[in-house]
N, C-alpha and C positions, 0 to 999 in steps of 0.2 A: 583594551578590548571593550567593545560596546556591549552594554547589557540590554537584552531584549526581553520583552514581556513574555510570560509563559502562556502558550495557547493550547498546549496538550498536557493533561494531568494523568498521573498513574496511581492506581490504587494497589499498593503492595500486597494487600490481603487477597486480592483477586488474581494477581499476576501469577501464572504458573511457570514462568521462565521458559516458555516454549519457543521464543524467538520468532514467532510469526510476524511480530511488529517490525523486527529488523529486516526480515525478508521483504516486507511490503514497502519499507522506507526507501525513497529514491536516493537519499544521501548517507544512509547507514550509520555514519560515525557520530550522529547526534544521540545515539542510543548507547547506554552503558549497561553491559550484561555481566558485570563482575560479581554482583550480589545474587541473592535468591530471587530477585525480580529485575526487570529491565527498566531502568530509569531514563528520562529524557533530559538532555541539556538544552534549555530554551535558547541559549546563545548560538546554537548550531542548527536548531530545528527550523524548517521553512514553513511549518504549519499547514502542510498539505492535507493532513487528516487521513492519509492512507492507512496508518497504523490503527486508527479507530475502527475502520471497516474490517481490517484483518483480524482484530482481536475478538475471538469468540467467547471470551470469558468476562467481558465487560470491565476489563481492568484499565482501559484507556477511555478518556472522555475529553471533549473540547471545553475550553474555558469560555464562559458566556457571561455577558454583563446584565442579563435580565434581572437577577436579584437586586443589583444596585439600582437599575432603572426603576424597578417596582417600588423600592424604598423611597427614591426621589419623588416619584409621583404621589405616594402616600403622604409625603411631607409637604406637598403643595408646590413642588418645583414646576416651573414653566417649561413646557416641552412640546416640540413638534417632531414629526417622524418622516423619514424617507424610506420608500419600499423598493427593494431590488426587483427587476423584471421577473425573476424566478418565483415570486410570490403567487403568480397566476397559476403555475403548475403545482405548487405545494398546497394551496388551498383552493382547488378548482371550484368555481362558482360561489365561493364564500369569502374571497380575500377582502372584498369591500366590507363585509360584516366583521372580519377580524379588525379592520380599522375602526368600525363602529364600536366594537368592544373596547379597544384601546382608548378611543375618545371618551368612553364612560369612565375610564381610569384617570383621565386628565390630559391626554394628548390633544393639543388644540387642532392641528391640521396635518395633512399628509401630502407629500410630493412624490411623484413617480420618477425613479432613477432612470427609467427609459428615456425621459427627456434629457437627462444628463448625458445619456449615451448618444443622443443626437448631437449635443454640443461637443462630445468627444470626437465624433467623426469629423466635425468641422475643424477641430484642432489638428487632427491627424492630416486632413487634406491640406490645410494651410502650411503645415510643416513640410509635407512632401513637396509642395509647390515652391516654397521659399528656400528651403535648405537643400533640397535634392539629395537626400542621404543615400548611401549605397544600399543600406538595408535598414528597415525600421521594425523593431520588435514591439508588438502590441503589449500593453501592460495593465489591462483590467484585472488580471489575476494576481493577487498579492503574493501567492506562493511562488509564482514565477519570478516576481520582483525580488523577493527574499533570496531565492536560489541564486540569481545573478549577483546580487550584492555580496552574498557570503562565499560562493564557490566559483563564479566565473565573472569577476569584475572587469575582465577584458571586453565583455559585451555591454558594459554600462553606456558607452558612447552610442550604441545602437538602440538602446531602450527608449521608447517614445518619450520625449520630454514634455509630456502632457499628463494631466490628472486622469484618474480613472473616472468612469461615469458617476460613481458615488461622490467623489471629491468635486467633480464639475457641478453636481447638484447642490452640494453644500455651499460652494463658493457663489453659485448663482443666487441662492437664498440670501447669503450675507450681503451680496452686492446690490440686488434688485428688489429685495423685500425687506426694507428697514422695519416694517411692522413687527418682524420676528427678532429684532435685536434683543439680545439678552436671553433668548430661549436656548435651552439645551437641545441637541439633536439626537434623536433615537434612530438608529439605523437598523431596519429589518433586513436581515442578511442571510445568505446561504452558506456563509464561510466564516470559520473561526479565525483565519489568518488576516481578516480585515482589521483586527485589532492592531496588527503591526503597522498597517498603512496609516491608521489614525494616530498612532503614537509618533510615527516619523514626521507626519505633516502638521500635527497639532489640530487636526480637524476631525469631527465625529466624536461624540461623547460616550455613546453606549452602543456596543455591537451586540445585537440581540438576534439570535438565529431563529429560523422558522421552527426548528426542532424544539427549542426551549419554549417557544410560544405554544406549540401543540402539546407538549408534555404538561405544561401548566393548565391549559384548557381542559385536558383529560383528567388531570389530578383533582381539579376543582369542580368537575362536572358542569362546566360552562356550556350553555346552549347558545351557539353563535346565531341560530335562527331567530333568537329573541332580540337581536341587536340590529339597528338599521344599517343599510349600506351607505358608507361614507366615501365619496369619490375624492380623487386628487384635486388639489387646487392648482392653478396655473395652467399654462398651455399643455396640450397633449402631445405625446410622441407619435411618430408614424411607424415605420418599419423597425425602428431601433428597439421595439419591444422584443425583437428576436435576439437581442444581445446576450441573453442568458443561455442560448443554444449554441452548439458548435457551428461555427461559420456565420453566426449572426452579425458579427462585426463586418465581415466581408460583404454580406448581402446588403447591409445598410450603406456601406461605402460605395457599392455598385450603383446606387441610385443616381449619383452625380458623376461616377467614374465607371462607365460600363466595361472598360477593359481591365478593371482592377483584378479580376479573377485570374487572368493570365500571368500576373506578376505577384501573386500571393500564395504563400504556403499555409494551408490550414492544417493544424496539428493539435491534438489533445490527447490526454491520458498519460499518467506518470510512467507507464511501461515503455513509451517511445519518446515522449517529449524531452526528457532530460538527456537522453542519449543523443537526440537530435541537436540540442543546444551545445553539447560537448563538441560536436563536429562542425558547428556553424562557423566558428572563426576561420577555419581552413577553407570553408566554402565561400566566405566573404572575400578572403584573400585571392582565391582562384577565380572569382567572378561568377560562380555557380549559384550563389545565394539569391533568393527572391527579393523583391523590393520590400514586401511586407510579410511579416510572420504573424499570422493570426493564431495565437496559442492560448490554451487553457489547460490547467492541471488536471481537471476531472474529466473522465471519459464522456459523461453526458453534459459537459459544460457546467455552468453555474446551477442549472436545474437539478443536477445530481451532486451538489457539493456536500461535504461532510456534515453540514448543519441543516440539511434538508430532510424531507420525509420521503424522498423519491428513490432511495438507494435500492429498494427491492422491486421497483416498478419497471415496466417495459419502456424503452425509449420511445416507442411508437405512441404510447398513451401520453407521455410527457410532451412530445413534439406536437401532437395533435392539438393540445390545449394552447400551446404558444402560437401555433400557426393560426388557430381560430381567432385569437386576439389580434394577431397581426393583420389578418384580413379585415377585421372590423375597423381597426384604426386607419388602414389605408382607404377603406370605403368612406369613412367619415371625412377624410381630407378631400376625397373626390367630390363629395356632395357640397362642400363649402364653396361659396362664390358662384359665379356665373358659369365658368367652364367646368366640364365634368371629365375631361381627359386626364390621363395619368400624368402627362407633362405639366398640365395646369396644377394638378395636385402637388407635384414635386416643387413647383415654384412657390406654392403657398407654404409648404414645409420650410423651405429655405428662408422665406421672409420671416416666419415665426422664429426660427433659430437665430437669425441675424439680430433680433431684438435683444437677445440675451448673451450674445457672444462678443467679447472684447479682447483685442489683441493684448497679450501679456497677462491676462487675468488667470488663465488656466494652466500656467506653466508648472512643471514639476522637475525637481532635481533629485538625485539619488546619492546614497552613501556607499562607500567602499567598505564593506564589513569583513573583508577577507582576513583581517587581523584576528577575528574570532576563531578562524579555522587553524588550530594548532596541530592538526594531525600530521605526523611525520612518517616517512617511509623508512623501514629498517635497512641497514646495510646488508650485504650478502652474508657476512658472518653472523649478524643478528638474526637474519631469517633462518639460518641453519640451526642456531641455538633454539629459536622458538619452535621449529619443526621437531627437534629432539624432545622438547618438553611436551609436544603434542603427540609423541610416540610415532611420528612419521619418519621412518628410517629407510623406506624403500619406495620406489615409484608407485607400487600398487597401493600404498597407504594414502596417496593423494586422491581421494574419492571425488572431490569437487561436487559433493552431493547437495550442498545448500542447506543441510539440516541445521546448521549453526545460524542461518539467516543471511549469510553473505553469499556472494555469487560464486566464490571459489575459495580454496584453502589459503591462497595468498592473501586475499582480503581479510580473512579471519586472522591470519598472522599479523597483519597490520593493526587490526583492532587490539590484539593482545599486546603488541609492542607499545601502543598508546594507552594502555591501562583501561581499555574499554570492553574487554572480555577476558576469558580465562581458558586454558587448555581443556579443562574438564567439560566444557560445553561443546567440544568437538565430538561428533558421532564416532569417528575412528578411535579417538582417545578412550572413549567409554568401552568400545569393543575390545581394544587391545588390553585395557585394564582388566576386563573380565577374564580374558585368556590368561594373563599373568597371574591373577588372583587364583584362578582354578589350578594352575600349575603349582603355585606355592602351597595351596591347601593339600594337593596330592602329595607333594614332597614331605610336608609336615606329618601327614597321616602315615605315610610309608615309614618315615623315620621312627615315629612312635611305635608302630607295629613291630619294626625290627628290634627296637629296644625292649619291648615287652617280650618278644620271643626269646631274646637272649637272657632276660631276667628269669623267665620261666625255666629255661634250661639250667641256669645256675642254681635256681632254687631246688630243682629236682635232684641235682647232684649233691647239693649241700644238705638237703633233707636226709639223705641217706647217711651222711656223716655226722650231722649234729642238728637237733631240733631248733636250738637257739639261732643258728645261722639261717634256718628256714624262715623264722619269724621276721628277721631283718629283711629278707628277700620279699616276703609278703608285703611289707610296708612299701618297699620300693615298687612292687608291682601295682599296688593300689594307687600310688602317686602317678605312675606312668599311665595307668588305665584312665585315671581322672583327666590327665592331659589329653589323652587320645579322644575321650568322650567330648571334651570341650571343643577340640578341633573339629570333630564330626558335626557337633551342633552348630558351630559357626559356619561350617560348610553348607549345612542344610539351610540356614538362614540366608546365606549368600545366594544359593541356588534359587530359593523361592523369590528373592528380589530380582534375580536375573530373568526368571520366567515372566514375572510381572512386567519388566522392562521390554522383553521380547514381544509380549502380547501387545503392549502399547505401540511399539514400533510397527508391528504387523498391521494393527488397526489403522495407523497413520498412513502406511504404505498403500493399504487397500483403498483408502480415500483418494490418494494421489493417482492411482491407476484408474479409478472411476472417473476422476476429473479429466485425466488425459483422454479417455475415451470420449467423454462429452465434448472436449475441445476439438478433437478430430472430426466429430460429426458436424460441429458448427463451422469448422473450416471448409468441410466438404460442401455445406450449404452455401457458403459464400462463393466458392468456386462455381457452383451452378448458377448463382445470380450473375457473376461476372460473364459467364457464357451467354446468358440472356442479354446482358447489356451489350456485349460485342455483336450479337446478332442484330439487335435493334440499331446499333450504330452502322453496321454494314447496310442494312435496309435504308437507313437515313441517307447514307452516301449515294445509294442508287437513286433514291427519290430526288435528292438535291441535284444530281447530275442530269436527270431527265428534266427537272425544272429549269436548269440552266439552258438546256437545248431549246425548250419551248420559249424561254424568255429571249434567247438570241433570235429565234425565228420571228418573234413579235417586234423586233427592231427597237426603236427608241422607247416605244410604249412599255416594253418589258424590261427596260434597263434597271429600274428600281428592284423589280422582282429578281432579276439576275444577280444583283448584289446580295440580296437576302439569301438566295439559294447558295451562292458561293460561301457565304458566312456559315450557313447550316452545314455545308459539306466540311468546312474547316473545323467546326466544332465536333463533327462526327469523327473526323480524323484524330482530333485531340483526344476524344473519348476512347477510341480504339487504342491509341498509344498509352493512355493512362491506365486503361483496363489491363493491357499487357504487362505494364510495370507492376500493377497491383497483383496480378495473377502470379508473376514471378516471385514477388515477396511472399505471397500466401503459400506457394509451393515450397519455398525455403522454410517458412514457419512450420508447414505440415511435416516436412522431412525431419526437422528438429524435434517436433512433437512426437512423431512416431518413434524416433530414436530414444527419446526420453521415456516414452511409454514402455518400450522394450527393456530398457535399463531398469525401470521400476518393477516390471514383471519378473526379471531375473533376480532383482534384489528381494522381491517378495518370496520367490522360491528359496533363496538362500536363508531368509529369515525363518521360513517354514522348517527347513532342514535344521537350522540352529535351534529352533524351539524343540524339535524332536530329540536332538542330541542332549539338550539341556534337561528335558523330561527324563531321558534315560539316566542322565547323571544324577538326577534327583532320586531315582529308584535305587541306584548304587549306594548313594549316601544314606538312604532310608534303611537299606539292608545293613550297611555298616553301623548305623545307629542301633539297630536291633541287636547286632552282635556285641556292640559296646555295652549296652545296658545289661545283657545277659552275662558278659564277662565281669562287669562291675559287681553284679549281684553275687556271682560265685566267689570273687576275690574277697568280698566283705563277709563271707561265711566263716565258719570255723577253720582253723589251720588244717585239721585232719581232713575236712571235706575238700579243701583246696588242693591238698597234696594228692588226694585220690583222683581229682579231676584234672590234674595238670596236663596229662597226656591228651585228654579230650580238648582242652583249651588250646593246646598247641596245634592240634589238627584244625580247629576252627580258625585260628589265626593264619595258618598256612592257606586255608581256603580264601580268607579275606585278601591276603596278599596276591593270590592268583587272580582274583576278580579285579583288583586294582591294576595288576599288570596287563590283564586282558583288555580293560577299558582304555588304559593309556596307549596301548598299541594300536587302537582303532584309528 
């Protein structure tokens, strides 16, 4: 089994074992929930960082190389840095001053990974042309690479055999900038998982996230405005500055391959990406798969990676910053040279890229790490045994509620079978255990009450015959009464704990219901937008059709315009089809969301009812406790006083038993 570096750390003191991290994790079984906190197995973790965002207790954090890099700089180590394109959205208007501050610490020069992205597109285009693969999976995202290496090695032949933009940049520096030989490379990154990429390839010395930089700047009270703007060395990128955004790879590729969009699947976000990859082998075999899969783990692309400052920002704000930089870079290339057309600018970009691209220099191979994945499925008999241990004895016991963090009860059973969780973390197990414990407490109290009643009866009869016999019975009564009081006190403690748990569950369920309502509102707004897009597409088709008629009437003169109009109409048709498919998917999501919301509402009502019954149970136990204390006081009095009050105690005991019978019969 290959040992992988740890990229996610857990603070056991802060972890409350709520399993939100497991629920957010795309691969689930890299988490161990058998202890009082959830630990991470680095050899199965893909480093996506979803659990960091999901943890509201601050118990999970990414592993960052900034402390080591800072120590190396303070020791006089020679260092240069490369900056990921996402730096522009994380330090808007000040990222060049961040580089100025780092230069004051000893970093000599800075390179833009966006130019490495330009080289990456060149590598992709050359591979598509020379190898003609059935499908090519883009690999700038290290979490995606780790996932395929660990969990779907059958996709390794389709993973682009080219370096990521960061590795392209590092190799370019080593090959074409000998002045930096012997310098360590500091990588300014949005992603903790990049550490895996650097370990596997032996390139990249320090992975320093934007978040760690910002935390240090804030903690030390550093004023970035007091540092100069330090620009990148080397040639500039053009539209590859978009690479950190969803679809940025595709838009860069389209510069020289205008038809790329029709053969590319753009997909991002852990909620859909990994399910898509699971289905991809079948799609490749059936011929349905796209030529290029442009995929990123994070919903907002690298701009919203786990090591960024953008997780709470609107994607509109983030994308506006990136688009503004893209427009400036494209304009700069248009102004270079004599020609100012976009075609001339594209040729200039390609000439610059050609200076730093060499066949065979930027190749990448991968490891089959599936041997790390030792998770095994239970047999049918083993499943049944696990379900019994989880107190799942009937169909209604399989709630598939997801409270354990897994998608369903079967997945939880798999985790238990592999020693990665325990039955007591199942919501149904806790509920069934509470019911069994309550029944057991009632049985114990009723038995003690019955024994006490019998002892009192015996003492009354014996007292009339002999005082000595009565004394013995009194001691027996005292002992039984003490046992009963202890049982009642234990019951009270258990009921108080149950009420606290019910309150916690009710609070959590309320948040779930509120989130489902917000999700439905967002889905509805998306549906409205799709309607607007469809309307625009319909109008576009009409305009394009009219334009074709006018162009046909113009004869040869209008031939070029007729081609353009036909292309516009084709794109409009594609937009309508795509919108219809999206609408269908959204309607399915909305239906599932409404169903889940209704289930959560019903569960909330059940929890409310359960809380009410538990509160009533607490009142009964409180009443029992009062009677128990009173009985104990009387029993510990003088024998003469006890004998005279036996009949009264018997009546009180009968009243207690009637109350118990009445509650149990509810």
